[in-house]
N, C-alpha and C positions, 0 to 999 in steps of 0.2 A: 709206831710213827713217831718220825720226830719233831720236833714243838718248828713252830712256822713265827717268824717275827717278821714285822714292814716296816722300814723307813725311811726320811725325807735327808738327802743331802741337798741342803740350801748351800747354794753360794751365791756371790758377787765380785766384783772386779771395781777396787780401791785402789786408786792412786794407780793405775796397768798392772796391779797385782792381782792374783787369781787368791780369794779368800773361802774359805769353806767355815758354814757353823756346826761347831763341836758342843754336844752336854756332858756333863759330867754324873754319874748315877749318885744319887744320897744315900745317906746310910751309914753307920757305924765302919760296914768292913771298907767302904771305898775314901770316909771321911779324911783319908792321909796319904791317898794313894793320885798320881798324880798321870805319871811318863806313863804311855799304854792301859790308862785307867777311861779316856776319852771314848766316845760312842755319836755316831747321828742321833738324833732324835729317833727311838724305835719301838716296837715293840710286840706282843706276842698277840697271836689272833689264830681262827679256832678253824679246821676246815671247812670250806664251803663259803665264807669268808672274803669277801672281794679284798686283798690285799693291798689294791692304791685304796682302796678308801681307809684301811685299818692304817694304814701311814698318815691318812691325812689326819686322822682321829686322834693317834699316837703323839703328832706333832704337836697340837695343839693340847692338849691332856699332858704333855711335858715339858710346854711353855709358857702355855698361856695365850698364845700368838696365835692368831688366824693364819694359814697358809698363804703367801704372800699368789698374788693373782698370776700367771702364767701358763706356760707347755710344761707338763711333767713327763722327762723323759725318761723311760724303764731303764735300768741297768742291771745286766747281767747277776742272779740270785747269786749269793754265795755259804756254801757250806761252812758252820763256827767248825772248831776244834769240837765242841761239844754234839756237834751233830744238829744243832740246829740250825734251820735255813733260814737264810734272811733275803728276802724283796727288798730292792730301793728306787727309786725315782729321786732325779737330779731336776729340780728347780734354779732360777735364777730369780733372786732377790735380797730382801735386807727384812732384817728385825732386828730387836733392842735385844739387848742381853740382859737386860732385866727381865725375869721370869716369871712366872706364877706354875709350878707346877703343882699336881695333884701327891698325895702320899699313899705312903702301906704302913700296915699295922706290923709292928716285929715284938717277939720278946726281947727286951733288955734292961739290965745285963743280961746276956744267958741265964737260962736256968733261976733267973729271980723272980718270977714267976709275975713281971712288968712288964705293959705291954705300951708302948712308947710311937708316935707315928712320928714318920721320917716321908721328905719331899722325896719323888722318885728321882729328880732331879735338882742337883745343888746351888747347880751354876751352869753359866753357859761361855761360849765365848767365839769371835772371828780370829780365825787361823789361818795363815799363808801355809799351802802345802805342804810349805819340808816341817816346818812346826807341828801340823797337823799330824804329820807322821808321823811323828814323834809321839806325838798326846794321845792318838786314837789307837782305839784294842787292835791290835795287829791282824783280827782275823778280819777285823773290814777296811786294811791298806786297800785289797781292790777296787772298792766304790771306787779311793782318790784316785786309782791308775783309771778307772774308766773316764771318769771326769774325766783328765787331763789327756786323752785321748782323744774322745770326743770334741773339747776346744781344743784341740791341737798346742797344749800349755805345755812346755817344760818349766820343772822346775827350777833347772840352771839360770831364768831368763834372769837379765839385770835387774836388783834392785828398782823401788820407783825411784829412788832419790837418784841412780845412775840413769834412767832410762829418760828417752828426751820427752819432758812434761807438755809439747804442743803433738806428738803424735805417737799416744800408746797405740799399743797391740789394741785391736780389736779382736775382742771375741764371741762370737756365736753359737749358741745351741741348737740350731736347723739341724736335722737328719732326717733321711728318708725313713720310714716308719713301715 
């Protein structure tokens, strides 16, 4: 049975630009990695557990923030190269990049016999889609593709500076379920 994971793709429209909220994994393995290392806030859940509830729980555990109120739009599952199956929901909202993550224990340095605590997530950020695509783990790019399709958003839209300030493109996430 493959491992199961569920997460939240939080997005906002900031100065007419679509941005997504990503988190950087904590711990010594990820410390100096940036490009291709970030993730949507997510975590594993057990078979039989409600994946949407798990996604909400993991968002709160990894960020310390309550999930913003709004419509959770299901995205199609993605099978990671590892075989893990990730379910995700998109929601429009906002939260601070100041996070308070839960922790995990790890023997560090390896074979030292010493156990240290590390945050599951060590930082968070808001990124425009093109930057998010570079930072995000490649196996999660499909979630960005789904979000931009749902919103009718093109990564080639002009930057906020060149867009007309009085008529920003409006995006909505309503669709039939």
